N, C-alpha and C positions, 0 to 999 in steps of 0.2 A: 593313572596314569595320562602327561600331557598329551594331545596329539601333536605330531611335526605340522598340521596346518595351521593349527591354531596359535603356534610357536612363530611362523612365519607372519601370522597375521598380526600378531603382538610388535613384532619387530618392524610391521611396514606404518603400525600405526606411529609408533614412535618416531621412526624416520621423517615421514610425510607429514608428521604435525599433526594427526585429525584420523576423523573414519570416513569422510568423505573424501580425502585425498587416497587414503590407505585403498578404498574402495576401488578407485579410478586407476591405481595403478597395480591394483592384484585384479582387476576382472570381475568384480562381484560387487552386490548391492552392499550400500552401508549398513541395513539391517543385518546381513549375512555376517557381516566385519565383525559386527556388534555380539551376536550370535556366538560367534566363534573364542570371541576375548571372556564373553562370559562363560561360557564352557571350560575355560583353559582358565579363570579363576576358581571357578568350580570345583576343578580337579585338586588345585593344587591349596586350595584352601588358604585363599589368600588374596586377598584386592590388591591388583598390581597399577590401576592407573586411578585419580582422583576425577572425577568429569564432572564439569558443571556447564553451563550453555554458553559460558564464554571461554575457556581454555582446559587443556589437558594437563596434568602433573603426574610424573612417576610416582608410587610412594615409596619407602623403602624397602619393601620386599619388592617391588617392579625395578628398582634399581641394580637391585642384588641380583634379579633374575634375568634382568636385560641382558647383562656382561655374559649372565653363562650363556644364554640364547646365543647370541654373535658368536663366541667362540665353539657352538658345537654347529649353527648353521654354517658358517665359514668351512667348518672340516667335513661335513655334509658336503655341502656343494662341490670341494675337493677331490673327496671320494670320489662323487658321482661323475666325474670327470668334466667339471664344468670350470675348470682353471683357466681355458681360454676366452672363457666369455667374458663379454663387458663388465670391469670390478663395476661393484655398488656396495652399497652401506657406508655403515662410519666409519672410518678409520681415527682410531685415539692416536693422538701424538705426545710426546714431551720433548718438553726442545726448552735451551736457553735461553732466558729472556730476551739476550743482545741479538735473539733472531727477528724483532720486532721492529723491522727495518720496511723501505721499501723496497729495496732488493729480493727481500725472503719474501713477501707479498707478492711480488711480481711472479715468483717464482711459484707459488701454491695458487696464483689465479693461470699460468699456462697449462699447469697441470691438471684444474680442473673443467681447462676450457676441450682438452684432451679427452677427460673423466668423469664428464659432469652427472654421473650415476654415484658417483662417493661424494659424501660430506665430511669435513673434515674438519675435526676436534681438536684444535690445539692448546696444550698445558703449557704455559712458560714457566719455568722455575731453575733457578741456577743451583739447587741441591738435587742431589741423582736421587732418583725414587724409584722401588719395586716396581718396575713393569708390568710382573706377572699378579700381583695383589692387589695392584692398582687399576688391573683392566687394559691397559695400554697394548694397541699394537705394535709399538714402533716408541724407539728415543732417539734424539740424536745430541749425541755425547760428545764433548770434547774431552779428550784424553789420552793418555800417553799408554795406559795399560786398561784397555776394555776388560772386562769381567770374563773370567772362562767360562762361568756358566752359562754365558748368553754368547748370540751369533754375532758378531762384531763385521761391518762392512765398511772399507775405507770411501769416505767422501772427497774429501779436498782439506787442503793445509789452510789455516788460518794465520794470521797475525795479530799482537796485540801491541797498542803504543802508547808511549805516554805522554800524554797531552795537556795541553794548557789553552787557556786563552792566548791572544796577544796582548789585551789589556792587563792581565793579570800577572803574565812575565814581566811585563814593560813596569808596572808597578811594585811588583812583590822581589821581583828577580831579574832588577839592573843590570845591563847585559856588561861582561868586562869585555869579551873578545865576541859579543854575539848576540843576539837572546836566548840561541840555545846553546851557549857555552856557561854555565854560570858558575862562577869562580867557587874557592873552599869554602865552607863552613856557612854557605846559606842554607837559610831554612825553605822548604817546600811544602807545602798546605797540600795535604792529601784528602781525594774523596775515595772511602775503603767500601769494599765490600762487607756487609755486615757476618758473614757467613765463614769470613776470616779473620781469628785470634788476634789481636794487635801481638802476642808474643811473636807472630809468624813474619813480623815486620822486617826483622833483620834479613827474610829472603827478600823484598820489595827492595831494601837497603843495598843490597849487592846488586842489583840489577839496575840501581842510578849511580851507585859507586860511591865513594867516601865524600864527594865534593859538596854534596848535599844531604841536608839532614832531614829526615822525613816527618812531618806534623802532621798525626790524622786529625781534620776537622769537622770528617762527615763520615756515617756508615748508612749503608742503604742496602737493601736486599734486592733492588733492579734495578740493574743495570742502564735501562734509559733515562729512570731519574738521574742518577750521576751523571749520564752523557749532559743533561741539563744543568744542571749544577755544575760543570765544567765549564760549559758553555758560558753561564752566569758569571762568570769570573771567579768563583768561588774556592778553587785550586785548580791540582792536578788530577789526572788518574790512569789507569790503565784499561783502554777499550780497546774493543775487536775495530779492526776496520770495516767489518762490515756497517759496524755504526759512522767511523770518523773519513772513511775516505773521502767522500767529498768535502767534507768539512778542512783538511788538511789540503785539499788542492785547490781550493777556493781561498784559502788564508783564515779563514774564519777561526779555525783551532793551530795550534802548530806542537812539533815534538819536543820535548824537554830533552836537552841533552845528546843529542846525536840527531843523525838524519836515516837511520834505520829503525826497523821495527823493536820493542823493547825484547819481545820473545814471538816463537812462533810455535802453533800446536797443529793438532788433528783432528778433524770432526768424523765422528763414525754415527752411523745406522746400526742401533742395537735393539735386537729382539728375539724371542723367545726359541723359536726352532726356524730351521727351513724344510722342515717336513709339512707338507702338505699345507701351503703358504695358500693363502686366500688371494684371490687376482689382486685385491684393492690395496695389500700390501707389496705384493711382488711387483707392482705397475710403479707403486709410489718407489719404492726403494730404487727401479731401474731408474725413473727419470729423475731423482737426484743424482743417482751415479754419474748419468750421462751428461746432467747441467752442468755440476757441480766440478766434474772432473775434466770438462772440456778445457782446451788452451782459451783463455783469457790476459786480459792488459793489468790493471791495476785493480782491478774491481774482485772480489771472490769469483760473484759470475753475471752475467751479462743477460738477464731476462731479456727474450724479445718483449717488441711493445702490444699491448693489445691491440687485436684485428679490429680494424673499421667495420 
């Protein structure tokens, strides 16, 4: 049976990136760290790390075991009354691709300044993943109906806009009553998410009205690529305000067919259980609620600038 010290040593080696760094953080010698790992591997009957003179890497067994170790240690630490201690360890987060913005990056940097012992592991994907089987601590989801099997905490409202570049609108949709008021029966080239079936195009058609016929010219799984395609003049797309607010304000992009958002939604923090929440998860969710839920002007949030 694996001993608890060996499990903690194994996690620290991975989190700190090596034996020497782990030894420094654990207050023991590097040979002792190596000894604890060897004893753990022997008790499990499996190699957890591939070692060379230059680098360490997890084996498949090590990858699987690490996820179990993190969960077990988080529960043990919380049960031992350490929930008020400084948050530490790796926080594995699933989030939409459209979180890849300067705004969200600044928010993450602010959190790290407050909790430097937490290492953030972000996985950006526009598909809904199983956070339990994937070993995720948290998922950020834009949805109107969070799963009843999970805990969901509302973070903020968000907006999606139908946008295109001024050059595209001038060349492809010459205005009858202004560039933002296309006439009837005109074609609007669309950059679409490839996880949306074309059979659902009618839903998007309802959002723009009967005055335009939508023509899908590109599909992408990456919202950021869609944004750059729109900036390049390929067509129009429904994009979140987190990506396009600055471009709209500066005139680099324009709303198509109106002055307001095409639709709005709600962003949730979704996690498996509120019992024995590790400090890293609790503080991150509280941080998001405070920052994203605070009053703001036209941006989803206004992260504070880096400290000098």
